[in-house]
Chimera marker file (.cmm) of the C-alpha trace (Angstrom):
<marker_set name="trace">
<marker id="1" x="-54.238" y="227.245" z="-5.305" r="1" g="1" b="0" radius="0.5"/>
<marker id="2" x="-57.840" y="228.208" z="-4.622" r="1" g="1" b="0" radius="0.5"/>
<marker id="3" x="-58.855" y="228.111" z="-8.270" r="1" g="1" b="0" radius="0.5"/>
<marker id="4" x="-57.218" y="224.728" z="-8.805" r="1" g="1" b="0" radius="0.5"/>
<marker id="5" x="-58.926" y="223.408" z="-5.693" r="1" g="1" b="0" radius="0.5"/>
<marker id="6" x="-62.308" y="224.730" z="-6.862" r="1" g="1" b="0" radius="0.5"/>
<marker id="7" x="-61.798" y="223.183" z="-10.298" r="1" g="1" b="0" radius="0.5"/>
<marker id="8" x="-60.912" y="219.853" z="-8.673" r="1" g="1" b="0" radius="0.5"/>
<marker id="9" x="-64.229" y="220.011" z="-6.816" r="1" g="1" b="0" radius="0.5"/>
<marker id="10" x="-66.055" y="220.644" z="-10.085" r="1" g="1" b="0" radius="0.5"/>
<marker id="11" x="-66.881" y="224.347" z="-9.722" r="1" g="1" b="0" radius="0.5"/>
<marker id="12" x="-67.190" y="226.619" z="-12.789" r="1" g="1" b="0" radius="0.5"/>
<marker id="13" x="-64.052" y="228.559" z="-13.769" r="1" g="1" b="0" radius="0.5"/>
<marker id="14" x="-65.948" y="231.855" z="-14.240" r="1" g="1" b="0" radius="0.5"/>
<marker id="15" x="-67.370" y="231.607" z="-10.755" r="1" g="1" b="0" radius="0.5"/>
<marker id="16" x="-63.916" y="230.950" z="-9.353" r="1" g="1" b="0" radius="0.5"/>
<marker id="17" x="-62.631" y="234.131" z="-11.000" r="1" g="1" b="0" radius="0.5"/>
<marker id="18" x="-65.482" y="236.046" z="-9.354" r="1" g="1" b="0" radius="0.5"/>
<marker id="19" x="-64.349" y="234.613" z="-6.029" r="1" g="1" b="0" radius="0.5"/>
<marker id="20" x="-60.820" y="235.935" z="-6.638" r="1" g="1" b="0" radius="0.5"/>
<marker id="21" x="-62.263" y="239.389" z="-7.337" r="1" g="1" b="0" radius="0.5"/>
<marker id="22" x="-64.233" y="239.225" z="-4.081" r="1" g="1" b="0" radius="0.5"/>
<marker id="23" x="-61.008" y="238.403" z="-2.241" r="1" g="1" b="0" radius="0.5"/>
<marker id="24" x="-59.177" y="241.360" z="-3.776" r="1" g="1" b="0" radius="0.5"/>
<marker id="25" x="-62.059" y="243.782" z="-3.245" r="1" g="1" b="0" radius="0.5"/>
<marker id="26" x="-62.313" y="243.014" z="0.482" r="1" g="1" b="0" radius="0.5"/>
<marker id="27" x="-58.556" y="242.979" z="1.093" r="1" g="1" b="0" radius="0.5"/>
<marker id="28" x="-57.968" y="246.729" z="1.323" r="1" g="1" b="0" radius="0.5"/>
<marker id="29" x="-60.619" y="247.672" z="3.906" r="1" g="1" b="0" radius="0.5"/>
<marker id="30" x="-59.752" y="244.567" z="5.905" r="1" g="1" b="0" radius="0.5"/>
<marker id="31" x="-56.091" y="245.599" z="5.965" r="1" g="1" b="0" radius="0.5"/>
<marker id="32" x="-57.180" y="248.899" z="7.534" r="1" g="1" b="0" radius="0.5"/>
<marker id="33" x="-59.182" y="247.008" z="10.155" r="1" g="1" b="0" radius="0.5"/>
<marker id="34" x="-56.245" y="244.728" z="10.968" r="1" g="1" b="0" radius="0.5"/>
<marker id="35" x="-54.021" y="247.806" z="11.199" r="1" g="1" b="0" radius="0.5"/>
<marker id="36" x="-56.268" y="249.144" z="13.955" r="1" g="1" b="0" radius="0.5"/>
<marker id="37" x="-56.312" y="245.741" z="15.612" r="1" g="1" b="0" radius="0.5"/>
<marker id="38" x="-52.514" y="245.723" z="15.485" r="1" g="1" b="0" radius="0.5"/>
<marker id="39" x="-52.402" y="249.170" z="17.104" r="1" g="1" b="0" radius="0.5"/>
<marker id="40" x="-54.699" y="248.071" z="19.934" r="1" g="1" b="0" radius="0.5"/>
<marker id="41" x="-53.572" y="244.506" z="20.601" r="1" g="1" b="0" radius="0.5"/>
<marker id="42" x="-50.180" y="244.424" z="18.903" r="1" g="1" b="0" radius="0.5"/>
<marker id="43" x="-49.236" y="243.033" z="15.511" r="1" g="1" b="0" radius="0.5"/>
<marker id="44" x="-48.473" y="239.549" z="16.788" r="1" g="1" b="0" radius="0.5"/>
<marker id="45" x="-51.993" y="239.163" z="18.204" r="1" g="1" b="0" radius="0.5"/>
<marker id="46" x="-53.484" y="240.373" z="14.927" r="1" g="1" b="0" radius="0.5"/>
<marker id="47" x="-51.378" y="237.880" z="12.976" r="1" g="1" b="0" radius="0.5"/>
<marker id="48" x="-52.445" y="235.088" z="15.336" r="1" g="1" b="0" radius="0.5"/>
<marker id="49" x="-56.111" y="236.011" z="14.791" r="1" g="1" b="0" radius="0.5"/>
<marker id="50" x="-55.559" y="235.859" z="11.027" r="1" g="1" b="0" radius="0.5"/>
<marker id="51" x="-53.819" y="232.468" z="11.271" r="1" g="1" b="0" radius="0.5"/>
<marker id="52" x="-56.726" y="231.133" z="13.333" r="1" g="1" b="0" radius="0.5"/>
<marker id="53" x="-59.200" y="232.411" z="10.720" r="1" g="1" b="0" radius="0.5"/>
<marker id="54" x="-57.137" y="230.795" z="7.954" r="1" g="1" b="0" radius="0.5"/>
<marker id="55" x="-57.337" y="227.486" z="9.831" r="1" g="1" b="0" radius="0.5"/>
<marker id="56" x="-61.119" y="227.853" z="9.986" r="1" g="1" b="0" radius="0.5"/>
<marker id="57" x="-61.156" y="228.597" z="6.250" r="1" g="1" b="0" radius="0.5"/>
<marker id="58" x="-59.190" y="225.414" z="5.609" r="1" g="1" b="0" radius="0.5"/>
<marker id="59" x="-61.712" y="223.401" z="7.613" r="1" g="1" b="0" radius="0.5"/>
<marker id="60" x="-64.523" y="225.084" z="5.688" r="1" g="1" b="0" radius="0.5"/>
<marker id="61" x="-62.821" y="224.359" z="2.384" r="1" g="1" b="0" radius="0.5"/>
<marker id="62" x="-62.465" y="220.715" z="3.348" r="1" g="1" b="0" radius="0.5"/>
<marker id="63" x="-66.236" y="220.450" z="3.884" r="1" g="1" b="0" radius="0.5"/>
<marker id="64" x="-67.288" y="222.769" z="1.040" r="1" g="1" b="0" radius="0.5"/>
<marker id="65" x="-69.939" y="221.458" z="-1.343" r="1" g="1" b="0" radius="0.5"/>
<marker id="66" x="-71.212" y="224.452" z="-3.330" r="1" g="1" b="0" radius="0.5"/>
<marker id="67" x="-69.826" y="227.359" z="-5.277" r="1" g="1" b="0" radius="0.5"/>
<marker id="68" x="-71.680" y="229.723" z="-2.920" r="1" g="1" b="0" radius="0.5"/>
<marker id="69" x="-69.620" y="228.309" z="-0.044" r="1" g="1" b="0" radius="0.5"/>
<marker id="70" x="-66.543" y="229.006" z="-2.157" r="1" g="1" b="0" radius="0.5"/>
<marker id="71" x="-67.641" y="232.669" z="-2.336" r="1" g="1" b="0" radius="0.5"/>
<marker id="72" x="-68.041" y="232.802" z="1.428" r="1" g="1" b="0" radius="0.5"/>
<marker id="73" x="-64.551" y="231.379" z="1.920" r="1" g="1" b="0" radius="0.5"/>
<marker id="74" x="-63.158" y="233.818" z="-0.672" r="1" g="1" b="0" radius="0.5"/>
<marker id="75" x="-64.728" y="236.707" z="1.232" r="1" g="1" b="0" radius="0.5"/>
<marker id="76" x="-63.268" y="235.419" z="4.491" r="1" g="1" b="0" radius="0.5"/>
<marker id="77" x="-59.818" y="235.111" z="2.942" r="1" g="1" b="0" radius="0.5"/>
<marker id="78" x="-60.163" y="238.643" z="1.593" r="1" g="1" b="0" radius="0.5"/>
<marker id="79" x="-60.886" y="239.826" z="5.110" r="1" g="1" b="0" radius="0.5"/>
<marker id="80" x="-57.648" y="238.382" z="6.517" r="1" g="1" b="0" radius="0.5"/>
<marker id="81" x="-55.166" y="238.292" z="3.648" r="1" g="1" b="0" radius="0.5"/>
<marker id="82" x="-54.401" y="241.996" z="3.441" r="1" g="1" b="0" radius="0.5"/>
<marker id="83" x="-54.333" y="242.266" z="7.201" r="1" g="1" b="0" radius="0.5"/>
<marker id="84" x="-51.919" y="239.429" z="7.785" r="1" g="1" b="0" radius="0.5"/>
<marker id="85" x="-49.604" y="240.730" z="5.062" r="1" g="1" b="0" radius="0.5"/>
<marker id="86" x="-49.478" y="244.260" z="6.424" r="1" g="1" b="0" radius="0.5"/>
<marker id="87" x="-49.178" y="243.204" z="10.060" r="1" g="1" b="0" radius="0.5"/>
<marker id="88" x="-46.429" y="240.692" z="9.341" r="1" g="1" b="0" radius="0.5"/>
<marker id="89" x="-44.366" y="243.300" z="7.500" r="1" g="1" b="0" radius="0.5"/>
<marker id="90" x="-44.933" y="245.811" z="10.286" r="1" g="1" b="0" radius="0.5"/>
<marker id="91" x="-43.999" y="243.301" z="12.972" r="1" g="1" b="0" radius="0.5"/>
<marker id="92" x="-40.907" y="242.214" z="11.052" r="1" g="1" b="0" radius="0.5"/>
<marker id="93" x="-39.828" y="245.827" z="10.516" r="1" g="1" b="0" radius="0.5"/>
<marker id="94" x="-39.805" y="246.321" z="14.278" r="1" g="1" b="0" radius="0.5"/>
<marker id="95" x="-37.376" y="243.441" z="14.736" r="1" g="1" b="0" radius="0.5"/>
<marker id="96" x="-34.710" y="244.325" z="12.191" r="1" g="1" b="0" radius="0.5"/>
<marker id="97" x="-31.956" y="246.955" z="12.133" r="1" g="1" b="0" radius="0.5"/>
<marker id="98" x="-33.198" y="250.016" z="10.227" r="1" g="1" b="0" radius="0.5"/>
<marker id="99" x="-29.967" y="250.456" z="8.308" r="1" g="1" b="0" radius="0.5"/>
<marker id="100" x="-30.157" y="246.879" z="7.003" r="1" g="1" b="0" radius="0.5"/>
<marker id="101" x="-33.866" y="246.843" z="6.157" r="1" g="1" b="0" radius="0.5"/>
<marker id="102" x="-33.210" y="246.201" z="2.453" r="1" g="1" b="0" radius="0.5"/>
<marker id="103" x="-31.190" y="243.075" z="3.175" r="1" g="1" b="0" radius="0.5"/>
<marker id="104" x="-33.620" y="241.771" z="5.760" r="1" g="1" b="0" radius="0.5"/>
<marker id="105" x="-36.695" y="242.422" z="3.603" r="1" g="1" b="0" radius="0.5"/>
<marker id="106" x="-34.924" y="240.753" z="0.666" r="1" g="1" b="0" radius="0.5"/>
<marker id="107" x="-34.630" y="237.644" z="2.829" r="1" g="1" b="0" radius="0.5"/>
<marker id="108" x="-38.265" y="238.070" z="3.927" r="1" g="1" b="0" radius="0.5"/>
<marker id="109" x="-39.422" y="238.232" z="0.306" r="1" g="1" b="0" radius="0.5"/>
<marker id="110" x="-37.309" y="235.207" z="-0.618" r="1" g="1" b="0" radius="0.5"/>
<marker id="111" x="-39.042" y="233.208" z="2.115" r="1" g="1" b="0" radius="0.5"/>
<marker id="112" x="-42.381" y="234.377" z="0.732" r="1" g="1" b="0" radius="0.5"/>
<marker id="113" x="-41.455" y="233.016" z="-2.684" r="1" g="1" b="0" radius="0.5"/>
<marker id="114" x="-40.407" y="229.753" z="-1.068" r="1" g="1" b="0" radius="0.5"/>
<marker id="115" x="-43.791" y="229.518" z="0.672" r="1" g="1" b="0" radius="0.5"/>
<marker id="116" x="-45.543" y="230.196" z="-2.646" r="1" g="1" b="0" radius="0.5"/>
<marker id="117" x="-43.831" y="227.078" z="-3.988" r="1" g="1" b="0" radius="0.5"/>
<marker id="118" x="-44.074" y="224.940" z="-0.863" r="1" g="1" b="0" radius="0.5"/>
<marker id="119" x="-47.851" y="225.282" z="-0.375" r="1" g="1" b="0" radius="0.5"/>
<marker id="120" x="-48.824" y="224.100" z="-3.870" r="1" g="1" b="0" radius="0.5"/>
<marker id="121" x="-46.125" y="221.424" z="-3.747" r="1" g="1" b="0" radius="0.5"/>
<marker id="122" x="-47.553" y="220.007" z="-0.517" r="1" g="1" b="0" radius="0.5"/>
<marker id="123" x="-51.103" y="220.191" z="-1.870" r="1" g="1" b="0" radius="0.5"/>
<marker id="124" x="-50.103" y="218.457" z="-5.089" r="1" g="1" b="0" radius="0.5"/>
<marker id="125" x="-48.101" y="215.784" z="-3.328" r="1" g="1" b="0" radius="0.5"/>
<marker id="126" x="-50.919" y="214.995" z="-0.876" r="1" g="1" b="0" radius="0.5"/>
<marker id="127" x="-53.484" y="215.033" z="-3.685" r="1" g="1" b="0" radius="0.5"/>
<marker id="128" x="-51.452" y="212.572" z="-5.758" r="1" g="1" b="0" radius="0.5"/>
<marker id="129" x="-50.805" y="210.255" z="-2.826" r="1" g="1" b="0" radius="0.5"/>
<marker id="130" x="-54.372" y="210.282" z="-1.502" r="1" g="1" b="0" radius="0.5"/>
<marker id="131" x="-56.273" y="211.064" z="-4.722" r="1" g="1" b="0" radius="0.5"/>
<marker id="132" x="-58.269" y="213.547" z="-2.642" r="1" g="1" b="0" radius="0.5"/>
<marker id="133" x="-58.172" y="217.304" z="-3.178" r="1" g="1" b="0" radius="0.5"/>
<marker id="134" x="-60.004" y="217.661" z="0.135" r="1" g="1" b="0" radius="0.5"/>
<marker id="135" x="-57.145" y="216.065" z="2.050" r="1" g="1" b="0" radius="0.5"/>
<marker id="136" x="-54.667" y="218.214" z="0.146" r="1" g="1" b="0" radius="0.5"/>
<marker id="137" x="-56.295" y="221.390" z="1.460" r="1" g="1" b="0" radius="0.5"/>
<marker id="138" x="-56.015" y="220.060" z="5.010" r="1" g="1" b="0" radius="0.5"/>
<marker id="139" x="-52.293" y="219.572" z="4.496" r="1" g="1" b="0" radius="0.5"/>
<marker id="140" x="-51.851" y="223.329" z="4.105" r="1" g="1" b="0" radius="0.5"/>
<marker id="141" x="-53.009" y="223.720" z="7.714" r="1" g="1" b="0" radius="0.5"/>
<marker id="142" x="-49.662" y="222.303" z="8.790" r="1" g="1" b="0" radius="0.5"/>
<marker id="143" x="-47.926" y="225.386" z="7.386" r="1" g="1" b="0" radius="0.5"/>
<marker id="144" x="-50.217" y="227.738" z="9.306" r="1" g="1" b="0" radius="0.5"/>
<marker id="145" x="-49.753" y="225.764" z="12.517" r="1" g="1" b="0" radius="0.5"/>
<marker id="146" x="-45.966" y="225.819" z="12.143" r="1" g="1" b="0" radius="0.5"/>
<marker id="147" x="-46.093" y="229.546" z="11.409" r="1" g="1" b="0" radius="0.5"/>
<marker id="148" x="-48.240" y="230.199" z="14.470" r="1" g="1" b="0" radius="0.5"/>
<marker id="149" x="-45.939" y="228.173" z="16.726" r="1" g="1" b="0" radius="0.5"/>
<marker id="150" x="-42.847" y="229.959" z="15.399" r="1" g="1" b="0" radius="0.5"/>
<marker id="151" x="-44.543" y="233.331" z="15.824" r="1" g="1" b="0" radius="0.5"/>
<marker id="152" x="-45.457" y="232.452" z="19.409" r="1" g="1" b="0" radius="0.5"/>
<marker id="153" x="-41.772" y="231.778" z="20.092" r="1" g="1" b="0" radius="0.5"/>
<marker id="154" x="-40.671" y="235.211" z="18.856" r="1" g="1" b="0" radius="0.5"/>
<marker id="155" x="-39.620" y="237.558" z="21.626" r="1" g="1" b="0" radius="0.5"/>
<marker id="156" x="-40.285" y="241.029" z="20.157" r="1" g="1" b="0" radius="0.5"/>
<marker id="157" x="-38.470" y="242.910" z="22.919" r="1" g="1" b="0" radius="0.5"/>
<marker id="158" x="-35.360" y="240.793" z="22.405" r="1" g="1" b="0" radius="0.5"/>
<marker id="159" x="-35.563" y="241.268" z="18.633" r="1" g="1" b="0" radius="0.5"/>
<marker id="160" x="-35.816" y="245.034" z="19.038" r="1" g="1" b="0" radius="0.5"/>
<marker id="161" x="-32.915" y="245.022" z="21.494" r="1" g="1" b="0" radius="0.5"/>
<marker id="162" x="-30.761" y="242.988" z="19.104" r="1" g="1" b="0" radius="0.5"/>
<marker id="163" x="-31.679" y="245.286" z="16.209" r="1" g="1" b="0" radius="0.5"/>
<marker id="164" x="-30.616" y="248.348" z="18.228" r="1" g="1" b="0" radius="0.5"/>
<marker id="165" x="-27.352" y="246.622" z="19.163" r="1" g="1" b="0" radius="0.5"/>
<marker id="166" x="-26.617" y="245.882" z="15.515" r="1" g="1" b="0" radius="0.5"/>
<marker id="167" x="-27.362" y="249.486" z="14.574" r="1" g="1" b="0" radius="0.5"/>
<marker id="168" x="-25.070" y="250.812" z="17.329" r="1" g="1" b="0" radius="0.5"/>
<marker id="169" x="-22.199" y="248.481" z="16.389" r="1" g="1" b="0" radius="0.5"/>
<marker id="170" x="-22.086" y="249.911" z="12.872" r="1" g="1" b="0" radius="0.5"/>
<marker id="171" x="-21.804" y="253.537" z="14.016" r="1" g="1" b="0" radius="0.5"/>
<link id1="1" id2="2" r="1" g="1" b="0" radius="0.2"/>
<link id1="2" id2="3" r="1" g="1" b="0" radius="0.2"/>
<link id1="3" id2="4" r="1" g="1" b="0" radius="0.2"/>
<link id1="4" id2="5" r="1" g="1" b="0" radius="0.2"/>
<link id1="5" id2="6" r="1" g="1" b="0" radius="0.2"/>
<link id1="6" id2="7" r="1" g="1" b="0" radius="0.2"/>
<link id1="7" id2="8" r="1" g="1" b="0" radius="0.2"/>
<link id1="8" id2="9" r="1" g="1" b="0" radius="0.2"/>
<link id1="9" id2="10" r="1" g="1" b="0" radius="0.2"/>
<link id1="10" id2="11" r="1" g="1" b="0" radius="0.2"/>
<link id1="11" id2="12" r="1" g="1" b="0" radius="0.2"/>
<link id1="12" id2="13" r="1" g="1" b="0" radius="0.2"/>
<link id1="13" id2="14" r="1" g="1" b="0" radius="0.2"/>
<link id1="14" id2="15" r="1" g="1" b="0" radius="0.2"/>
<link id1="15" id2="16" r="1" g="1" b="0" radius="0.2"/>
<link id1="16" id2="17" r="1" g="1" b="0" radius="0.2"/>
<link id1="17" id2="18" r="1" g="1" b="0" radius="0.2"/>
<link id1="18" id2="19" r="1" g="1" b="0" radius="0.2"/>
<link id1="19" id2="20" r="1" g="1" b="0" radius="0.2"/>
<link id1="20" id2="21" r="1" g="1" b="0" radius="0.2"/>
<link id1="21" id2="22" r="1" g="1" b="0" radius="0.2"/>
<link id1="22" id2="23" r="1" g="1" b="0" radius="0.2"/>
<link id1="23" id2="24" r="1" g="1" b="0" radius="0.2"/>
<link id1="24" id2="25" r="1" g="1" b="0" radius="0.2"/>
<link id1="25" id2="26" r="1" g="1" b="0" radius="0.2"/>
<link id1="26" id2="27" r="1" g="1" b="0" radius="0.2"/>
<link id1="27" id2="28" r="1" g="1" b="0" radius="0.2"/>
<link id1="28" id2="29" r="1" g="1" b="0" radius="0.2"/>
<link id1="29" id2="30" r="1" g="1" b="0" radius="0.2"/>
<link id1="30" id2="31" r="1" g="1" b="0" radius="0.2"/>
<link id1="31" id2="32" r="1" g="1" b="0" radius="0.2"/>
<link id1="32" id2="33" r="1" g="1" b="0" radius="0.2"/>
<link id1="33" id2="34" r="1" g="1" b="0" radius="0.2"/>
<link id1="34" id2="35" r="1" g="1" b="0" radius="0.2"/>
<link id1="35" id2="36" r="1" g="1" b="0" radius="0.2"/>
<link id1="36" id2="37" r="1" g="1" b="0" radius="0.2"/>
<link id1="37" id2="38" r="1" g="1" b="0" radius="0.2"/>
<link id1="38" id2="39" r="1" g="1" b="0" radius="0.2"/>
<link id1="39" id2="40" r="1" g="1" b="0" radius="0.2"/>
<link id1="40" id2="41" r="1" g="1" b="0" radius="0.2"/>
<link id1="41" id2="42" r="1" g="1" b="0" radius="0.2"/>
<link id1="42" id2="43" r="1" g="1" b="0" radius="0.2"/>
<link id1="43" id2="44" r="1" g="1" b="0" radius="0.2"/>
<link id1="44" id2="45" r="1" g="1" b="0" radius="0.2"/>
<link id1="45" id2="46" r="1" g="1" b="0" radius="0.2"/>
<link id1="46" id2="47" r="1" g="1" b="0" radius="0.2"/>
<link id1="47" id2="48" r="1" g="1" b="0" radius="0.2"/>
<link id1="48" id2="49" r="1" g="1" b="0" radius="0.2"/>
<link id1="49" id2="50" r="1" g="1" b="0" radius="0.2"/>
<link id1="50" id2="51" r="1" g="1" b="0" radius="0.2"/>
<link id1="51" id2="52" r="1" g="1" b="0" radius="0.2"/>
<link id1="52" id2="53" r="1" g="1" b="0" radius="0.2"/>
<link id1="53" id2="54" r="1" g="1" b="0" radius="0.2"/>
<link id1="54" id2="55" r="1" g="1" b="0" radius="0.2"/>
<link id1="55" id2="56" r="1" g="1" b="0" radius="0.2"/>
<link id1="56" id2="57" r="1" g="1" b="0" radius="0.2"/>
<link id1="57" id2="58" r="1" g="1" b="0" radius="0.2"/>
<link id1="58" id2="59" r="1" g="1" b="0" radius="0.2"/>
<link id1="59" id2="60" r="1" g="1" b="0" radius="0.2"/>
<link id1="60" id2="61" r="1" g="1" b="0" radius="0.2"/>
<link id1="61" id2="62" r="1" g="1" b="0" radius="0.2"/>
<link id1="62" id2="63" r="1" g="1" b="0" radius="0.2"/>
<link id1="63" id2="64" r="1" g="1" b="0" radius="0.2"/>
<link id1="64" id2="65" r="1" g="1" b="0" radius="0.2"/>
<link id1="65" id2="66" r="1" g="1" b="0" radius="0.2"/>
<link id1="66" id2="67" r="1" g="1" b="0" radius="0.2"/>
<link id1="67" id2="68" r="1" g="1" b="0" radius="0.2"/>
<link id1="68" id2="69" r="1" g="1" b="0" radius="0.2"/>
<link id1="69" id2="70" r="1" g="1" b="0" radius="0.2"/>
<link id1="70" id2="71" r="1" g="1" b="0" radius="0.2"/>
<link id1="71" id2="72" r="1" g="1" b="0" radius="0.2"/>
<link id1="72" id2="73" r="1" g="1" b="0" radius="0.2"/>
<link id1="73" id2="74" r="1" g="1" b="0" radius="0.2"/>
<link id1="74" id2="75" r="1" g="1" b="0" radius="0.2"/>
<link id1="75" id2="76" r="1" g="1" b="0" radius="0.2"/>
<link id1="76" id2="77" r="1" g="1" b="0" radius="0.2"/>
<link id1="77" id2="78" r="1" g="1" b="0" radius="0.2"/>
<link id1="78" id2="79" r="1" g="1" b="0" radius="0.2"/>
<link id1="79" id2="80" r="1" g="1" b="0" radius="0.2"/>
<link id1="80" id2="81" r="1" g="1" b="0" radius="0.2"/>
<link id1="81" id2="82" r="1" g="1" b="0" radius="0.2"/>
<link id1="82" id2="83" r="1" g="1" b="0" radius="0.2"/>
<link id1="83" id2="84" r="1" g="1" b="0" radius="0.2"/>
<link id1="84" id2="85" r="1" g="1" b="0" radius="0.2"/>
<link id1="85" id2="86" r="1" g="1" b="0" radius="0.2"/>
<link id1="86" id2="87" r="1" g="1" b="0" radius="0.2"/>
<link id1="87" id2="88" r="1" g="1" b="0" radius="0.2"/>
<link id1="88" id2="89" r="1" g="1" b="0" radius="0.2"/>
<link id1="89" id2="90" r="1" g="1" b="0" radius="0.2"/>
<link id1="90" id2="91" r="1" g="1" b="0" radius="0.2"/>
<link id1="91" id2="92" r="1" g="1" b="0" radius="0.2"/>
<link id1="92" id2="93" r="1" g="1" b="0" radius="0.2"/>
<link id1="93" id2="94" r="1" g="1" b="0" radius="0.2"/>
<link id1="94" id2="95" r="1" g="1" b="0" radius="0.2"/>
<link id1="95" id2="96" r="1" g="1" b="0" radius="0.2"/>
<link id1="96" id2="97" r="1" g="1" b="0" radius="0.2"/>
<link id1="97" id2="98" r="1" g="1" b="0" radius="0.2"/>
<link id1="98" id2="99" r="1" g="1" b="0" radius="0.2"/>
<link id1="99" id2="100" r="1" g="1" b="0" radius="0.2"/>
<link id1="100" id2="101" r="1" g="1" b="0" radius="0.2"/>
<link id1="101" id2="102" r="1" g="1" b="0" radius="0.2"/>
<link id1="102" id2="103" r="1" g="1" b="0" radius="0.2"/>
<link id1="103" id2="104" r="1" g="1" b="0" radius="0.2"/>
<link id1="104" id2="105" r="1" g="1" b="0" radius="0.2"/>
<link id1="105" id2="106" r="1" g="1" b="0" radius="0.2"/>
<link id1="106" id2="107" r="1" g="1" b="0" radius="0.2"/>
<link id1="107" id2="108" r="1" g="1" b="0" radius="0.2"/>
<link id1="108" id2="109" r="1" g="1" b="0" radius="0.2"/>
<link id1="109" id2="110" r="1" g="1" b="0" radius="0.2"/>
<link id1="110" id2="111" r="1" g="1" b="0" radius="0.2"/>
<link id1="111" id2="112" r="1" g="1" b="0" radius="0.2"/>
<link id1="112" id2="113" r="1" g="1" b="0" radius="0.2"/>
<link id1="113" id2="114" r="1" g="1" b="0" radius="0.2"/>
<link id1="114" id2="115" r="1" g="1" b="0" radius="0.2"/>
<link id1="115" id2="116" r="1" g="1" b="0" radius="0.2"/>
<link id1="116" id2="117" r="1" g="1" b="0" radius="0.2"/>
<link id1="117" id2="118" r="1" g="1" b="0" radius="0.2"/>
<link id1="118" id2="119" r="1" g="1" b="0" radius="0.2"/>
<link id1="119" id2="120" r="1" g="1" b="0" radius="0.2"/>
<link id1="120" id2="121" r="1" g="1" b="0" radius="0.2"/>
<link id1="121" id2="122" r="1" g="1" b="0" radius="0.2"/>
<link id1="122" id2="123" r="1" g="1" b="0" radius="0.2"/>
<link id1="123" id2="124" r="1" g="1" b="0" radius="0.2"/>
<link id1="124" id2="125" r="1" g="1" b="0" radius="0.2"/>
<link id1="125" id2="126" r="1" g="1" b="0" radius="0.2"/>
<link id1="126" id2="127" r="1" g="1" b="0" radius="0.2"/>
<link id1="127" id2="128" r="1" g="1" b="0" radius="0.2"/>
<link id1="128" id2="129" r="1" g="1" b="0" radius="0.2"/>
<link id1="129" id2="130" r="1" g="1" b="0" radius="0.2"/>
<link id1="130" id2="131" r="1" g="1" b="0" radius="0.2"/>
<link id1="131" id2="132" r="1" g="1" b="0" radius="0.2"/>
<link id1="132" id2="133" r="1" g="1" b="0" radius="0.2"/>
<link id1="133" id2="134" r="1" g="1" b="0" radius="0.2"/>
<link id1="134" id2="135" r="1" g="1" b="0" radius="0.2"/>
<link id1="135" id2="136" r="1" g="1" b="0" radius="0.2"/>
<link id1="136" id2="137" r="1" g="1" b="0" radius="0.2"/>
<link id1="137" id2="138" r="1" g="1" b="0" radius="0.2"/>
<link id1="138" id2="139" r="1" g="1" b="0" radius="0.2"/>
<link id1="139" id2="140" r="1" g="1" b="0" radius="0.2"/>
<link id1="140" id2="141" r="1" g="1" b="0" radius="0.2"/>
<link id1="141" id2="142" r="1" g="1" b="0" radius="0.2"/>
<link id1="142" id2="143" r="1" g="1" b="0" radius="0.2"/>
<link id1="143" id2="144" r="1" g="1" b="0" radius="0.2"/>
<link id1="144" id2="145" r="1" g="1" b="0" radius="0.2"/>
<link id1="145" id2="146" r="1" g="1" b="0" radius="0.2"/>
<link id1="146" id2="147" r="1" g="1" b="0" radius="0.2"/>
<link id1="147" id2="148" r="1" g="1" b="0" radius="0.2"/>
<link id1="148" id2="149" r="1" g="1" b="0" radius="0.2"/>
<link id1="149" id2="150" r="1" g="1" b="0" radius="0.2"/>
<link id1="150" id2="151" r="1" g="1" b="0" radius="0.2"/>
<link id1="151" id2="152" r="1" g="1" b="0" radius="0.2"/>
<link id1="152" id2="153" r="1" g="1" b="0" radius="0.2"/>
<link id1="153" id2="154" r="1" g="1" b="0" radius="0.2"/>
<link id1="154" id2="155" r="1" g="1" b="0" radius="0.2"/>
<link id1="155" id2="156" r="1" g="1" b="0" radius="0.2"/>
<link id1="156" id2="157" r="1" g="1" b="0" radius="0.2"/>
<link id1="157" id2="158" r="1" g="1" b="0" radius="0.2"/>
<link id1="158" id2="159" r="1" g="1" b="0" radius="0.2"/>
<link id1="159" id2="160" r="1" g="1" b="0" radius="0.2"/>
<link id1="160" id2="161" r="1" g="1" b="0" radius="0.2"/>
<link id1="161" id2="162" r="1" g="1" b="0" radius="0.2"/>
<link id1="162" id2="163" r="1" g="1" b="0" radius="0.2"/>
<link id1="163" id2="164" r="1" g="1" b="0" radius="0.2"/>
<link id1="164" id2="165" r="1" g="1" b="0" radius="0.2"/>
<link id1="165" id2="166" r="1" g="1" b="0" radius="0.2"/>
<link id1="166" id2="167" r="1" g="1" b="0" radius="0.2"/>
<link id1="167" id2="168" r="1" g="1" b="0" radius="0.2"/>
<link id1="168" id2="169" r="1" g="1" b="0" radius="0.2"/>
<link id1="169" id2="170" r="1" g="1" b="0" radius="0.2"/>
<link id1="170" id2="171" r="1" g="1" b="0" radius="0.2"/>
</marker_set>
C-alpha cells in the first residue's frame, strides 16, 4: 500500500523501492528491541506502543509532501513492524492451548490474510469516493484503533486459564 500511496502523491518509483529496503533493513534490530520491551513491560504494552506509533505514521503520511519524508516514515515503520509482528505472535501463543497451536495459528494467519485484503480495499474505496489518496491513508487508522480497543479488552490471565483448561480436558 505504501508504494501505491507514494505513487499517488507523485513520488519516484525507484525512491519508493529504496524506502521499502529501509523498512526491511530496520525491521530485524527493531524486533529485538521490542522483544526486550515485551519482556520488561509485557507484550500487550509493546503492541500498544507500536499501534500508537503506527497512528503517528498515518498522520505523518497524511501531511507528507516530499520523498525524504517518505523515507522517514519508512524508517519509522521499519522500527515497529518487526516488533509488532513478533510481540503479537508471542502474546497470542500465551493465550492458546499448546496442543492446538497449529489450529489456532492457522486461524491467526487467515485473519492476517484478511487484513491484507481489507486495508487496501478500504484505502481504495475511500480514495475512489473522495478522490483523495490522503484521506484514504487516514481511513487505515480506523483498523489500528479497532485493533487497539480489542487488544485492550483482552484479559491475558483469563486466556491463559482457559488455554490450560482446554489442555487438561483433552488429557
